C-alpha positions in Angstrom: 0.0 0.0 0.0 1.2 3.5 -0.8 1.8 5.2 2.5 1.3 8.7 1.0 -2.1 8.4 -0.5 -3.5 5.1 1.1 -4.3 3.6 -2.3 -3.3 0.1 -3.3 -0.8 -0.2 -6.1 -2.3 -1.7 -9.3 -1.4 -5.4 -9.7 1.3 -6.2 -12.2 0.1 -6.8 -15.7 0.5 -10.4 -17.0 0.1 -11.5 -20.5 -2.8 -13.8 -21.3 -2.0 -17.2 -22.8 -3.3 -16.1 -26.2 -1.9 -12.6 -26.2 0.6 -13.4 -28.9 -1.9 -15.1 -31.2 -3.1 -13.2 -34.2 -6.8 -13.2 -35.0 -7.6 -13.8 -38.6 -11.1 -13.0 -40.0 -12.8 -15.9 -41.8 -15.9 -16.7 -43.7 -17.7 -19.9 -44.6 -17.8 -20.9 -48.3 -20.7 -22.8 -49.8 -18.9 -25.6 -51.7 -21.9 -26.5 -53.7 -21.9 -23.1 -55.3 -18.1 -22.7 -55.5 -16.5 -23.3 -58.9 -13.3 -24.9 -57.5 -14.4 -26.6 -54.3 -16.1 -29.6 -56.0 -17.1 -32.9 -54.6 -14.1 -34.5 -56.2 -11.8 -31.9 -54.5 -13.4 -32.7 -51.1 -13.1 -36.4 -51.7 -9.4 -36.0 -52.6 -8.7 -34.0 -49.4 -10.3 -36.8 -47.3 -8.4 -39.4 -49.2 -5.1 -37.7 -48.6 -5.8 -37.4 -44.8 -8.7 -39.6 -43.6 -7.9 -38.6 -40.0 -9.8 -35.4 -40.7 -13.0 -37.3 -40.2 -12.3 -38.1 -36.6 -12.8 -41.9 -37.1 -9.4 -42.8 -35.7 -6.4 -44.1 -37.5 -8.1 -45.4 -40.6 -6.7 -46.5 -43.9 -8.1 -45.8 -47.3 -9.1 -49.2 -48.7 -10.7 -48.1 -51.9 -11.9 -45.0 -53.8 -14.9 -44.9 -56.2 -15.6 -48.6 -55.4 -17.9 -50.2 -57.9 -21.1 -51.7 -56.5 -23.0 -54.4 -58.3 -25.9 -52.6 -60.2 -25.7 -49.7 -57.8 -23.1 -47.1 -58.8 -19.9 -46.4 -57.0 -19.0 -45.9 -53.3 -17.1 -42.7 -52.8 -14.6 -44.0 -50.1 -14.1 -47.3 -48.3 -12.0 -46.8 -45.0 -10.7 -49.5 -42.7 -9.7 -49.5 -39.1 -7.5 -52.5 -38.5 -7.6 -52.2 -34.7 -11.4 -52.5 -34.5 -11.7 -54.6 -37.7 -14.2 -52.0 -38.9 -14.9 -50.8 -42.5 -16.5 -47.4 -43.1 -18.6 -47.0 -46.2 -18.4 -43.2 -46.9 -20.6 -41.1 -49.2 -19.8 -37.5 -49.8 -22.4 -34.9 -50.8 -22.1 -31.1 -51.3 -25.1 -29.1 -50.0 -27.7 -30.5 -47.7 -28.6 -34.2 -47.2 -31.5 -35.5 -49.2 -33.4 -38.8 -49.2 -31.7 -40.2 -52.3 -28.3 -39.6 -50.7 -29.3 -41.3 -47.5 -30.7 -44.3 -49.3 -27.6 -44.6 -51.5 -25.3 -44.6 -48.4 -27.3 -47.3 -46.7 -27.5 -49.3 -49.8 -23.7 -49.3 -50.3 -23.3 -50.2 -46.6 -25.6 -53.1 -47.0 -23.9 -54.4 -50.1 -20.5 -54.3 -48.5 -21.5 -56.0 -45.2 -23.1 -58.8 -47.2 -20.1 -59.3 -49.4 -17.6 -59.1 -46.5 -19.3 -60.2 -43.3 -15.9 -60.8 -41.6 -15.8 -57.1 -40.8 -17.9 -54.7 -38.8 -19.4 -52.1 -41.2 -20.5 -48.6 -40.5 -22.2 -46.2 -43.0 -20.8 -42.7 -43.0 -22.6 -39.8 -44.7 -20.8 -36.4 -45.2 -22.6 -33.3 -46.2 -22.4 -29.5 -45.9 -25.7 -29.5 -44.0 -27.3 -32.3 -42.0 -30.9 -31.4 -42.1 -33.8 -32.1 -39.7 -35.3 -34.1 -42.5 -32.3 -36.4 -42.3 -32.9 -37.1 -38.6 -36.5 -37.8 -39.3 -35.6 -40.4 -42.0 -32.9 -42.0 -39.8 -35.3 -42.3 -36.9 -37.4 -44.7 -39.0 -34.6 -47.3 -38.8 -34.8 -47.3 -35.0 -31.1 -47.6 -34.5 -30.7 -50.8 -36.5 -28.2 -49.3 -39.0 -24.8 -48.2 -37.7 -24.5 -44.7 -39.2 -22.3 -41.7 -38.7 -23.3 -38.3 -40.0 -20.5 -35.7 -40.4 -21.1 -32.1 -41.4 -18.3 -30.4 -43.3 -17.6 -26.7 -43.6 -15.2 -25.0 -45.9 -13.6 -22.0 -44.2 -11.8 -19.2 -46.1 -9.1 -17.3 -44.2 -7.7 -14.6 -46.4 -6.0 -16.5 -49.2 -6.4 -20.0 -47.7 -9.1 -22.5 -47.3 -9.5 -25.2 -44.6 -12.1 -27.8 -43.8 -13.9 -28.4 -40.5 -15.6 -31.8 -39.9 -18.1 -32.1 -37.1 -19.8 -35.3 -36.1 -23.5 -34.6 -35.6 -24.6 -38.2 -35.3 -22.4 -40.9 -33.9 -22.6 -44.5 -34.7 -25.3 -46.9 -33.4 -23.9 -50.3 -32.5 -25.2 -53.4 -34.3 -24.5 -57.0 -34.0 -17.4 -67.7 -42.7 -14.5 -65.8 -43.6 -14.4 -65.0 -47.3 -11.2 -64.9 -49.1 -9.6 -61.5 -48.5 -9.7 -59.3 -51.6 -6.2 -58.5 -53.0 -4.4 -55.6 -51.3 -2.6 -53.0 -53.4 1.2 -53.1 -53.2 3.0 -50.1 -51.7 6.5 -49.2 -50.7 8.3 -48.2 -47.5 8.0 -44.5 -48.2 4.2 -44.9 -48.3 4.2 -46.2 -44.7 6.8 -43.7 -43.5 4.4 -40.9 -44.5 1.5 -42.6 -42.6 3.3 -43.7 -39.5 6.3 -42.0 -37.7 10.0 -42.5 -37.5 9.8 -44.1 -34.1 7.1 -46.7 -35.1 8.9 -47.6 -38.3 12.0 -48.1 -36.3 10.0 -50.3 -33.8 8.7 -52.4 -36.7 12.2 -52.9 -37.9 13.2 -54.0 -34.5 10.3 -56.5 -34.4 11.4 -57.8 -37.8 14.7 -58.5 -36.1 12.9 -60.8 -33.7 11.2 -62.4 -36.6 14.5 -63.1 -38.3 15.8 -64.9 -35.2 13.1 -67.4 -36.0 12.9 -67.1 -39.8 16.3 -65.7 -41.1 15.0 -65.2 -44.6 12.1 -63.0 -43.6 11.6 -59.6 -45.3 8.9 -57.0 -45.3 6.2 -56.9 -48.0 4.5 -53.5 -48.1 0.8 -53.4 -48.9 -1.7 -50.6 -48.7 -3.4 -51.8 -45.5 -0.7 -53.8 -43.8 2.9 -54.9 -44.0 3.4 -58.7 -44.3 6.2 -61.1 -44.4 7.8 -62.6 -47.6 10.5 -65.3 -47.6 12.2 -66.4 -50.8 9.6 -64.5 -52.8 6.7 -66.4 -51.1 4.2 -64.6 -48.9 4.3 -66.0 -45.4 2.1 -63.8 -43.2 2.5 -65.7 -39.9 3.2 -62.2 -38.6 2.1 -58.8 -40.0 2.4 -55.2 -39.0 0.4 -52.0 -39.2 2.6 -49.1 -37.9 0.7 -46.0 -36.6 1.8 -42.6 -35.4 2.1 -43.7 -31.7 2.3 -47.5 -31.8 2.6 -50.6 -34.0 -0.2 -53.1 -34.4 1.4 -56.6 -34.7 -0.8 -59.5 -35.7 0.3 -63.1 -35.1 -1.5 -66.2 -36.5 -1.8 -68.3 -33.4 -4.8 -70.4 -32.4 -6.6 -68.8 -29.4 -6.2 -70.5 -26.0 -7.4 -69.4 -22.6 -4.0 -70.1 -21.2 -2.1 -67.9 -23.7 -4.7 -65.1 -23.4 -4.3 -65.1 -19.6 -0.5 -65.0 -19.9 -0.7 -62.0 -22.2 -3.1 -60.3 -19.8 -1.0 -61.0 -16.8 2.1 -59.8 -18.6 0.4 -56.4 -19.2 0.3 -56.7 -23.0 -2.1 -54.5 -24.8 -4.1 -57.3 -26.6 -6.9 -56.2 -29.0 -9.9 -58.3 -29.8 -8.9 -61.8 -31.0 -9.6 -62.1 -34.7 -11.5 -65.4 -34.7 -12.1 -65.6 -38.5 -8.4 -65.1 -39.2 -7.1 -67.0 -36.2 -4.8 -64.3 -34.9 -3.8 -62.3 -31.9 -3.5 -58.5 -32.4 -1.1 -56.6 -30.1 -0.7 -52.9 -29.8 3.0 -52.3 -29.1 5.3 -49.4 -28.3 9.0 -49.2 -27.7 8.7 -50.1 -24.0 6.8 -53.3 -24.8 9.7 -54.5 -26.9 12.1 -53.8 -24.0 10.0 -55.3 -21.3 8.4 -58.2 -23.2 11.2 -59.1 -25.7 11.3 -62.8 -24.7 7.5 -63.2 -24.7 7.3 -61.6 -28.1 9.9 -63.9 -29.5 7.9 -66.8 -28.1 4.8 -65.6 -29.8 6.6 -65.3 -33.1 7.9 -68.8 -32.7 4.3 -70.1 -32.0 3.0 -68.2 -35.1 5.8 -69.6 -37.2 4.9 -73.2 -36.1 1.2 -72.7 -36.4 1.7 -71.4 -40.0 3.5 -74.7 -40.8 6.9 -73.3 -41.4 
């Protein structure tokens, strides 16, 4: 307190957390009326970075996927960790009945053709209308469907996209031969994963080579398998992500092994019954702590595969 005038001194000024940030004015663009922001442009942006949709770490399985007597599905996405495929339809402007029916039709075709996966219909539009919710309510939650509203935002000389989930999925309830995967290269996976997880995959390959010295990586679009002497031998496969590596091992399920993995503190995802494999989510610490156990699992997969 100032002894001369009895007034308190003003508190010192502190900068707010956002004081250094620059505000940029923006405006929403209506893509349906814009000459450059076409449906194809939007689809390509999603294809380049499907993480924009907020569905997790999904892979692009197919684009403009032909449907028997029913046109083409815009995008087919795949989440390896949950074994879920997303049938995605994109529309500029507001949702309409024909778009809704087409999305559900494509979802139904895919789930019948490939019942070994969980399937979720995804509809993307600039405006999710009240009419849409009225139509969807007729299905009484029996169709797993996600509705995502997309806005194109102009900020000076740049454009960005904002995706907002306005309706989240509703949960529903003989392995077919897996359709051929498209070949890719190491660079493709380096852009999708991270330096650390690619290095972790290489270290795991080192364990594989202790069991099978001739093993090499075979890069595909949705997973990285094993090839030995030019022959595909996927007793082990990998799906490196940004933060971890999904490692799949073809081992028959047993309560004893499942309990061992649980007691060891391994992050085991749902056992893939139709493929007969364990799926583990691994990071660098797992390799350090569970190296012997991982080597044992690789040995079991190698033997189960008949090698």
